[in-house]
N, C-alpha and C positions, 0 to 999 in steps of 0.2 A: 491645548492638551497634547500629551505624548503617549504613545502606546508602544510597548516592546513586542516585536514580532519574532517568533522563533524561526530560524532557518535550519531546516532538517538536514542532517548528514545522510549521505547515501550509504546504505549498508554494503559492506564488502562482499564480493562474490565468492562462491566456493567452486573449485575446479577439481576434476579428476587428475590422475598422474600425467595425462596427455594434454592437459590444458582445455579439455572440453567442459563447458559450463554444467554444473549440477544444480546450482541455486544462484539466482540473481534478482536484484531489485530493479523494477522498471518504474519510470515516473508516472504518477497518477495525481489527481486532485480530488479533494472533497468539495462538494457543493454546499455552501452554507447561506443562510438568509438572516437578515436583521428584520424580524417581523414587526418592529416598531416603525420601520420605514414603509411597510406594506399596509396601506389602509384598506384595500380591497383585494383579498386573496384569490377571488374567483378567476380572473384572467391568468394569474400566475399558475394556479392549479391546472387550468385547461392547457396552458402552454407546456408545462413541465412534465405532466403525467405521462404522455406518450414517449417523451425523450428518456425519462428516467425509469420507465416501465414500473411505475408505482400507481397505486389506486388513487383516484381523486379524493376519496374519503380520508385516506391517511394523510395525504399532503395538506388537505384543507384543515384537518385537525392540528397538524404541526404548525401551520402558518398562523393559527389563531391563539397560540400559547402566550404571546407577548412576554417573552423572556429575553429578547434581543439577540439570541444566538441559536439558530436551529440548523442541525445538520440534515440536509435533504437527501444526500447520497454520498457514499464513500468510494474512493478509488476508481473514479471514472477515467476513461481514456481521453486522449486529445481530441478525437473527432466529436465525442459527445460534448466536451467542453466548448468546442467551437460552435456547435449548434445552439448551446445555451447562451453563449456570449452574443450571438447574432440577434437574440431576442431583446437585448438591451433592457433587462429587467432591473429596475432600481431596487437596491437592497439585497441583491443576490451576488455573491462573490465566491472566490475559490481559494482553498487552502492547499499548499503543496503537500503531497503524500507520496508514498511508494507502495507497490504491490510486490510481494515476494513470490517469485515463480520458479518452478523446477522444470527445465526443459526436458528432463528425463522422465517426467511423470512421477508416479508413486514408487518407482523402483527403489529409490534411495531414501524414501521418507523415514523409515525406522532409524536410519543412521543419521540423517541430516536434522530431523526434527522439523520445527517450524517457528514462525514468529506470531506473536499475538497482535491484537488491534493497535497496541501502542508501538509496535515495531520492534519489540524486544524478543529475544529467543525464548521459546517456551518448552523446548524439548531437544534432545540429541545434541549434535555438534553446534547447533544454533545457540543453545544455552551454554554449553561448555566453553565456547569461544566468543560469547556475546560481547565481552569487554573490548576485543579488538575488531570484531566484525561491525559493531554498531557505530564506531566513530564517535564524534562529539558534535552536537548541534551548535549552531551559531545564533546570532541575534542581530537585530537592527531596530533603531528607534524611528517611528513614523510620527509626523505631526498630524493631529486630528482636530477637526472642528468639534464643538461641544456635542453635536448630534452623532458623533462617531464616524463622520465621513472623512476619509483621508484627504489632507490638503496637498495641492500640487507642488510639493517641495521635495528635494532630494532626501532620501533616508540618511541618517547619520548615526554615529556611534556603532558602526558595523563591525561585528565580530564574525569572521568567516567560519563556516562549519569545517570540522576536520573529518574527511571522508573515512569510512571504515576500511580496514585492511583485509585483503582476500586470503583465503586458505587454499592450499594445494594438497589434496589427499593422495594416498597411495592406491586408492580405488582405480580400477581400469573399467571404464563404463561399458565399452563393447563386450569385453570378456565377462563382466558381471551379468550383463543382459543375457548372453548366450548360456552361461552356467545356470542362471535362474530359470530360463525356459526349459533346460534339460532336466533340472530337478523337479520342476512342476509336472513335466511329462511323465517322469518316473513315479511321482506321487499319485497321479491319476491312474497310471497303469497298475499300480500295486495297492490302490485304495488306502494310501498312507495318510496320516494326520500331519506329518512333518517330514522334512528332509534336509540333509546337510551335505554340502560339497566342499572339499578342500582342494584348492588349486595350487600346485607347487611348481 
């Protein structure tokens, strides 16, 4: 049997006029389980619950669904992945993913917008420029045994992903932060509902 695996493209970063990062995608993985390969969920639940910070009841319920594909956690970091890999749990694997982060915090969120669970822009510039930021995913074909286990052969028919293109804005992050703090201070002092500053 053969299975086509999607190779995700890394979303392009967004910078301010000085080259400081406003939005960037960092590597993460999703933890998935093939519950048909897990005859006794108990040990899995006991081992994974403290690592994933999930209740034993929820994990137990998910691992008893018998649908062949259960997402146990999304967008975990490398250290958490290493802890799970060290357990050598048959039927548990990892799917590449990314987490969109804003080093500047919420300051530019109204302008930048965000991305949804599928990794597509859902507001602001992330939506307006989604076509160039998103890039294009690739794919590869893996050989599988009838039970769904990957065979130890090299992947073939590989189509490399095309990474997303970055954006450079005219926003000046340090100046924007200073002006925002000044406006907020004046709003508090005058008990205003809103404030506007124009820098020329």
